[in-house]
Every structure is written in structure tokens, then in C-alpha cells.
C-alpha angles and dihedrals in degrees: 000000000000091000090295092302091115090079091061095046111111106221106124115093117214121173091343094309129107113233134180124229089253091056096050089050099042105029099036118016100040091043098042097046100029090201120133089209089075085085085066095049103045124039148141099261095245122151090255094047125104107266119273110257117239093214134070116244116242134165093268098051109025094095095048093044096047091048091051093047092049092050091046095048100042091047095045097046101033125095116194127184132160097285109020149022129217114209141172119283086240084080093055096042094050097028097139092055091059096044099059095112103025142326126330088251090053089053094047093048088059087074108018115110089203101045119220118228113253091245092054117138109238120219127176129230123229113266120238108209092182110126112266106238096195 
């Protein structure tokens, strides 16, 4: 959408100030919640993004929904073998969010059905920015 520039357009009014979607994600939500699962709950609807949730988040379901979305995305998009794991570029772009309490492999293993060894080589898959039509 508009060659990705739509995320930088300031058109959302919050407390009298115009903000972009990128500002809301990166300067408010990621900072306020300090939870890497935010990347599974909000996204740009590209093919390589986590799926769009069909429920609104609220205080009683946010933890359960983010856990479910993280598990689904990580298990659907990660490819684990004996020496490496291929994962989404999201984990490269926002690496610092995911390694707050250990390594990237430690984080992934919280959700992976097929666990990756701690010394696993991490590789990143190509990202498909095409609009997800589902």
C-alpha cells in the first residue's frame, strides 16, 4: 500500500496529536507493553506477517490471544533441523525485543513444538510483502 509509506502517514489523532501506524507500534505499544508478542498481535497484513486475529484484544484475553498467535506463527513459519533453524525476518528486525531474557533460540523454544538445540545456527527467510488476501 503506497509502497509501504502508508505506515508513516500521520493520520490517527491521539490526545490531539497526529500519529502514524509506525509511531503507534514503535513509540507507544512496544515501549508500554515491553512484550515481544506484540509483533504477533499487530502487523501489516503481508503474506509473511502473522495472521490477523479475528478477535479484539481486551484485558481479559490479551495474554491468551498473544500466546496463541505467537505459537501459531512460530510453529507455522519456523523450519528446525539438526543444525539450524530458519525463521521469519521479524526475529531479525526486532531481535532485541526477543532476547531480553535469553537467546533467540531460547525464546523460540518457549513456543516450538519441535525444540531447537541451544547451539542452533539461526537463518532468516525471505519476507513476502504482498498483501495477504485471506
